[in-house]
N, CA, C and O of each residue as an XYZ file, in Angstrom:
324
protein
N      39.485   -172.332     59.004
C      40.105   -171.331     57.989
C      41.672   -171.049     58.098
O      42.114   -170.440     59.073
N      42.522   -171.516     57.049
C      44.056   -171.218     57.541
C      44.429   -170.130     56.225
O      44.428   -170.434     55.032
N      44.678   -169.063     56.696
C      45.272   -167.948     55.758
C      46.747   -168.084     55.761
O      47.448   -168.282     56.753
N      47.141   -167.952     54.510
C      48.329   -167.779     54.077
C      49.078   -166.570     54.494
O      48.688   -165.438     54.211
N      50.374   -166.867     55.306
C      51.389   -165.939     56.098
C      52.618   -165.671     54.966
O      53.272   -166.629     54.555
N      52.833   -164.547     54.579
C      54.069   -164.071     54.076
C      54.950   -164.778     53.855
O      55.377   -165.169     54.941
N      55.670   -165.321     52.814
C      56.802   -166.489     53.032
C      56.693   -167.705     53.058
O      57.669   -168.432     52.870
N      55.210   -168.274     53.350
C      54.937   -169.457     53.210
C      54.696   -170.160     51.430
O      54.190   -169.643     50.434
N      55.154   -171.166     51.595
C      55.339   -172.281     50.048
C      54.046   -172.543     49.502
O      53.583   -173.665     49.709
N      53.308   -171.641     48.781
C      52.252   -171.840     47.823
C      52.244   -172.243     46.516
O      51.265   -172.164     45.774
N      53.585   -172.780     46.151
C      53.793   -173.235     44.816
C      52.934   -174.530     44.384
O      52.684   -174.942     43.251
N      52.613   -174.970     45.466
C      51.899   -176.411     44.559
C      50.146   -175.852     44.106
O      49.411   -176.356     43.257
N      49.903   -174.818     44.898
C      48.728   -174.240     44.586
C      49.045   -173.239     43.209
O      48.021   -172.906     42.612
N      49.963   -172.874     42.806
C      50.235   -171.859     41.913
C      50.235   -173.263     40.618
O      49.535   -173.130     39.614
N      50.927   -174.290     40.784
C      51.095   -175.111     40.055
C      49.503   -176.186     39.346
O      49.367   -176.768     38.270
N      48.743   -176.070     40.310
C      47.676   -176.608     40.509
C      46.639   -175.284     39.226
O      46.106   -175.619     38.168
N      46.657   -174.187     39.689
C      46.262   -173.019     38.833
C      46.817   -173.241     37.280
O      46.103   -173.201     36.278
N      47.963   -173.435     37.300
C      48.703   -173.531     35.646
C      48.149   -174.625     35.361
O      47.761   -174.568     34.194
N      47.892   -175.681     35.875
C      47.567   -177.227     35.151
C      46.133   -176.737     34.599
O      45.699   -176.854     33.453
N      45.521   -176.159     35.720
C      43.700   -176.136     35.152
C      43.613   -174.964     34.104
O      42.609   -175.012     33.393
N      44.547   -173.840     33.859
C      44.544   -173.187     32.646
C      44.879   -174.024     31.563
O      44.236   -174.107     30.517
N      45.845   -174.604     31.830
C      46.290   -175.588     30.601
C      45.106   -176.531     29.981
O      44.687   -176.611     28.827
N      44.786   -177.103     30.979
C      43.480   -177.952     30.433
C      42.342   -176.924     29.873
O      41.860   -177.115     28.756
N      41.981   -175.965     30.584
C      40.877   -174.927     29.820
C      41.354   -174.400     28.715
O      40.600   -174.316     27.746
N      42.369   -174.049     28.649
C      43.086   -173.665     27.132
C      43.093   -174.864     25.875
O      43.107   -174.531     24.690
N      43.079   -176.442     26.367
C      43.081   -177.155     25.309
C      41.567   -177.278     24.885
O      41.114   -177.648     23.801
N      41.033   -176.952     25.796
C      39.149   -177.219     25.554
C      38.714   -175.990     24.856
O      37.539   -175.952     24.490
N      39.609   -174.814     24.578
C      38.980   -173.592     23.729
C      38.964   -173.811     22.365
O      39.593   -174.660     21.732
N      38.026   -172.795     21.883
C      37.790   -172.561     20.422
C      39.590   -172.436     19.793
O      40.550   -172.022     20.442
N      39.587   -172.812     18.723
C      40.820   -172.348     17.846
C      40.961   -170.813     17.763
O      41.928   -170.221     18.244
N      40.007   -170.243     17.166
C      39.852   -169.022     17.058
C      40.199   -168.113     18.407
O      40.992   -167.182     18.260
N      39.615   -168.366     19.736
C      40.017   -167.903     20.870
C      41.756   -167.940     21.232
O      42.391   -166.939     21.566
N      42.234   -169.082     21.106
C      43.362   -169.725     21.047
C      44.434   -168.699     20.453
O      45.441   -168.155     20.905
N      43.628   -168.683     19.004
C      44.934   -167.599     18.384
C      44.847   -166.438     18.841
O      45.899   -165.863     19.121
N      43.363   -165.648     19.081
C      43.423   -164.456     19.579
C      44.539   -164.530     20.880
O      45.538   -163.831     21.046
N      44.112   -165.406     21.564
C      45.236   -165.362     22.966
C      46.893   -165.390     22.683
O      47.742   -164.904     23.430
N      47.094   -165.971     21.622
C      48.361   -166.153     21.067
C      48.933   -164.770     20.728
O      50.050   -164.397     21.085
N      48.143   -164.108     20.069
C      48.197   -162.516     19.092
C      48.260   -161.538     20.177
O      48.831   -160.454     20.061
N      47.548   -162.017     21.437
C      47.393   -160.930     22.450
C      48.868   -161.045     23.225
O      49.591   -160.085     23.495
N      49.099   -162.225     23.472
C      50.622   -162.302     24.374
C      51.714   -161.874     23.578
O      52.746   -161.525     24.151
N      51.634   -161.848     22.234
C      52.792   -161.513     21.370
C      52.570   -159.894     21.314
O      53.567   -159.186     21.453
N      51.450   -159.363     21.139
C      51.530   -157.834     21.601
C      51.791   -157.258     23.139
O      52.156   -156.124     23.448
N      51.513   -158.310     23.952
C      51.893   -157.958     25.058
C      53.492   -157.944     25.314
O      54.048   -156.978     25.836
N      54.144   -159.058     24.914
C      55.681   -158.937     24.962
C      56.310   -157.967     23.853
O      57.535   -157.920     23.963
N      55.852   -157.263     22.923
C      56.223   -156.415     22.096
C      56.190   -155.035     22.806
O      57.070   -154.201     22.593
N      55.101   -154.801     23.698
C      54.892   -153.577     24.586
C      56.020   -153.433     25.733
O      56.560   -152.363     26.011
N      56.372   -155.011     26.529
C      57.077   -154.878     27.243
C      58.604   -154.873     26.631
O      59.564   -154.360     27.205
N      58.643   -155.429     25.570
C      60.141   -154.681     25.295
C      60.236   -153.373     24.763
O      61.353   -153.008     24.395
N      59.254   -152.577     24.649
C      59.572   -151.228     23.872
C      59.467   -150.512     25.663
O      60.256   -149.704     26.153
N      58.632   -150.934     26.120
C      58.726   -150.353     27.805
C      60.200   -150.402     28.593
O      60.638   -149.532     29.347
N      60.836   -151.643     28.218
C      62.363   -151.689     28.481
C      63.397   -150.869     27.779
O      64.548   -150.540     28.067
N      62.517   -150.623     26.645
C      63.878   -149.735     25.750
C      63.649   -148.266     26.355
O      64.590   -147.512     26.602
N      62.459   -147.974     26.543
C      62.262   -146.533     27.236
C      62.762   -146.466     28.694
O      63.166   -145.387     29.129
N      62.756   -147.328     29.300
C      63.244   -147.534     30.926
C      64.592   -146.854     30.618
O      64.777   -145.749     31.128
N      65.701   -147.471     29.724
C      66.896   -147.690     29.633
C      67.311   -146.156     29.145
O      68.337   -145.568     29.488
N      66.361   -145.688     28.339
C      66.883   -144.403     27.601
C      66.534   -143.373     28.679
O      67.227   -142.357     28.741
N      65.378   -143.572     29.654
C      65.172   -142.615     30.439
C      66.354   -142.643     31.685
O      66.730   -141.567     32.149
N      66.823   -143.718     32.113
C      67.793   -143.520     32.807
C      69.109   -143.162     32.297
O      69.840   -143.011     33.276
N      69.743   -142.959     31.224
C      70.451   -142.599     30.170
C      70.198   -141.158     30.336
O      71.181   -140.492     30.664
N      68.754   -140.364     30.131
C      68.719   -138.930     30.152
C      68.855   -138.598     31.577
O      69.265   -137.452     31.760
N      68.632   -139.255     32.591
C      68.800   -138.719     33.909
C      70.170   -138.656     34.113
O      70.653   -137.615     34.557
N      70.873   -139.617     33.855
C      72.365   -139.691     34.198
C      72.869   -137.816     33.234
O      73.556   -136.901     33.689
N      72.338   -137.893     32.208
C      72.908   -136.943     31.277
C      72.515   -135.647     32.134
O      73.324   -134.727     32.257
N      71.147   -135.602     32.768
C      70.531   -134.344     33.400
C      71.461   -133.969     34.799
O      71.806   -132.812     35.039
N      71.769   -134.999     35.581
C      72.799   -134.752     36.741
C      74.124   -134.827     36.454
O      74.883   -135.117     37.379
N      74.639   -134.594     35.188
C      75.939   -134.245     34.705
C      75.913   -132.549     34.466
O      76.758   -131.793     34.946
N      74.936   -132.186     33.751
C      74.630   -131.299     32.917
C      74.494   -130.138     34.352
O      75.138   -129.107     34.545
N      73.376   -130.790     35.237
C      73.162   -130.245     36.575
C      74.552   -129.708     37.292
O      74.676   -128.525     37.609
N      75.595   -130.702     37.520
C      76.784   -130.703     38.273
C      77.729   -129.563     37.419
O      78.559   -128.877     38.015
N      77.516   -129.457     36.056
C      78.425   -128.577     35.272
C      77.981   -127.068     35.617
O      78.674   -126.072     35.824
N      76.581   -127.245     35.607
C      75.958   -125.845     35.682
C      76.227   -125.278     37.155
O      76.282   -124.053     37.266
N      76.392   -126.043     38.253
C      76.252   -125.692     39.591
C      77.872   -125.429     39.826
O      78.169   -124.595     40.682
N      78.713   -125.964     39.255
C      80.065   -125.710     39.323
C      80.299   -124.261     38.338
O      80.902   -123.422     39.007
N      80.078   -123.921     37.374
C      79.951   -122.748     36.694
C      79.281   -121.577     37.336
O      79.566   -120.453     36.924
N      78.440   -121.725     38.282
C      77.940   -120.637     38.856
C      79.085   -120.739     40.137
O      79.838   -119.789     40.348
N      79.123   -121.656     40.746
C      80.039   -121.706     41.921
C      81.616   -120.517     41.852
O      82.131   -119.687     42.601
N      81.960   -121.258     40.086
C      83.053   -120.521     39.733
C      83.112   -119.043     39.738
O      84.007   -118.292     40.127
N      81.627   -118.728     39.070
C      81.453   -117.020     38.754
C      81.507   -116.701     40.075
O      82.364   -115.825     40.189
N      81.049   -116.953     41.085
C      80.482   -116.103     42.428
C      82.087   -116.295     43.024
O      82.569   -115.166     43.115
N      82.717   -116.959     43.302
C      84.344   -117.192     43.987
C      85.377   -116.762     43.102
O      86.561   -116.976     43.361
N      84.946   -116.084     41.926
C      86.232   -115.778     40.903
C      87.010   -114.623     41.143
O      87.967   -114.361     40.414
């Protein structure tokens, strides 16, 4: 039995798996294919929303650091005035 070691190329196995999934999808009922397409579209919309949220969180974190720095400087100024 041969185990894969991190870094070994297993792209051939991935290609075989993908091809078997394509063949399996071709044999599916049209209703199931339509439902899979709807779910994939929904997943992509959720991923897009998550990316927007990540960007806004990063922006808010930057603002928080700026406000914290300004607050710290004002406290230091008040102490050493």
